[in-house]
N, C-alpha and C positions, 0 to 999 in steps of 0.2 A: 856760232855760235856753242857760251855752254848752257847743255842742259843736266837739270838737276834732275832728282827722282828720290823721294820721297816715305817714306813708312811701308806697306806692304809694294809700292812700285819699285823700289828699289830693289825690296830684296828678292822680284819677280827677275828681274835685270840685273843684276849683283855690280850693282853698280853706284855711286853715290850720283857724280854726277865724269861725266865727258865733254869733249870735245866736236863738233858735231860742223860740218860742215856739209849744207843743204841747200838746194834751190827753192827748199821751197815756198809761195809766197805767205801759206796760213800758216800755223797753226795744223791744222789735219793734215795736210800736205805733209807738214816735217813729223803727224804722227803714221803714216801709209807710209813715208819711205823708212821710221825706225824699224815701221812691221814687218820688211819685207827681212828685214836683215835677217835678221832670225829668228827660229821658234820663243826663244826667254820674250821680246821683246810683240810674241805677237799676242803671247799671252798678259802679260802689265796692263795692254792697252787692248785684248778680248769684248772689254766694256763700256769704251765712253763713256760713259751718265756713271760713272760709279767715279770720275777723275776730277776732278778741279783743276786751272790751267794758269798758270801767271806771265807776262809777259813784262819784263822788264821787272820783277817785284807790285805786277798791278795787274789782280784778277784781274780775267777776262776768261772766253769763253775758246774753240775750236775754232772760229774761226774769225779766227783775232786774224791780225795781217804781221808779219813779218821782217815787211821790212824797216831796216837802222833796229834790229831786232841785238840785243848782246845777248842778252840768260832769257829759256825758260822753263818752268819750275814744272810738276806734276804729284800730284798729292791727292791724297781719296777727300775726300770731305772733311772739315773738319768741325768735331763737335765744344759747346760747351759742357758746363760741368764745377 
């Protein structure tokens, strides 16, 4: 699946997007796999409360299923103005 990173998440990971092969059943499991890769992922996902996630362009939470998902995006909360 494609994993997209936005704003400071992208800066910490060092990539805007990557293709990931995963056996994760949920977003939380995917995050655990990513954090185990390298320190830069650990830094990016250190505070899940500071992140939002979308699966196939639908806002969701970290317990969301990845069954059939093609894309997961991580980004900080958005503010209006």
